[in-house]
N, C-alpha and C positions, 0 to 999 in steps of 0.2 A: 504493500499499500504506500502510495507517495504522500508524504506530509505536506501540509499547507506551506510550511517553511521552504520545502524544496520547490514548490510551484512558484512562490514569490521569488526565490533566488533565480530560478530559470527565466522568469519573466524579466527580471532586472538585467540579466545577462544578455537576453535577446534584444532588449532595448539598446544596451550599450554597444552591441555588435551590429545594430541596425538590421535585425532580422525579425523584429517583433511583429506578430500578427494578432490582432484582437480575437479572443476566443480560443487561441491555440496555446496550450502549455507544452513546451518542449521538454517533456519528461516521459520516462518509460510508463506505459499504461494509459496515456492520454489518447482520447479518440478524436479523429478528425476524418475528413473526406479527401480522397485523392482521385484525380482525373486520370483514369487509365488510358495510356497512350495508344493502345491498339484499337479500342472501340469507342474512345472519346466519351465515356460515361463516368459519372462520379460514383465511388464506392466507399463504404465506411471502412476505415482502417484504425489500427491501434499502433502507437509508437512503441517499438521494441527496444530500440537503443538510440542513444544520443551521442553524437561526436562533435563536441564543441570546438575542437581544434580545426576540423574541416567544415564546420557549420552544416553538418549532414544528419538526417534521421533515417533510421531503418524502420520502415512501416510493414505491417502485416495486414493483408486484406482479410477482413473478418469472414469466417466460414470457408476459407480457402486454404490449401496446402501452404506450408511455409516456403515452398519452392517458388511461389509468386512474390515473396517479400522482396522489397527493393529499397535501395538508398536513394534519398532525394535531398536536395539542397533546401535549407530552411526557408530561403526566400523564393522558392519555386512558385510559379503561378498555378502549378498542378495540386496544390494543397489549399484547403479552406476549412473553416470551423463547421461544426455539425449543425449549426443553425438552419442551414439550407435543407438538411435531411429531415427536420422535424415536420416538414409538409408531406413527407412520404407516408403513406398509409401502411401500417403493419398488419399482416394477416395473423390469424390465430396460430398458424404454423411457425410464426417468427420470420417468415420470408416476406419480402416486399418486391414490388416492381423495381427492376434494375439490378437485383441480386444475381450473382453468378452462382450456378448450381451444376451438379452432374445430373443429367437427364437420361433415363433409360428409354431407348428407341424401341417401340413396340415390335417392329418388324424382325429385328435381329437380337433383341435383348441386351445389346451393348450399351455402355454408358458413354455419353459425349458431354463436353463442356458446352453449357448453354447459359443464356441470360433470360430471366423472366421479363416478358414484355407487357403482359397484361393479366389481370385477374378475371377468370371466367365466371366467378360467382358460384360455382358448384363444388368448391373445394379443390379443383384442379387448376393448373396453370399451364 
C-alpha cells in the first residue's frame, strides 16, 4: 500500500522535474489510462515501477498478461488520469466496452485477442 507521504513526495518530485500531470500519482499501484499505440484506444493500467532517473513508468494493462507491460515517459501524451474512464459503464461481469479480452471463436474453439465493442444486453458481448 502506498502511503499519502509517498504520493505527496512523488507529486513534488514530478512538479520539480516538469512532468506533473493533474490526477496522476507517479507511484507503484497508481491507476491511469494509456493510449494503446496499435489500436488507438484508451485502456486502464496500473503503474508497476517508477524510474525517476529516466522519468519513466512501467505500466501494466489491467486484465492482460504482463507481456504487454510497457515503459512510458512520464510526460507522454499517451497517459491520462482515470477521470475520463468514469464515464464508461461497467457490466456486472466487470468488463466494459473497450476492454481487451480473449474470445473463444465458436467455429474452431480457439481463443483470439479481441476488444469489446458493444454490449448486446443479453449478457453476451
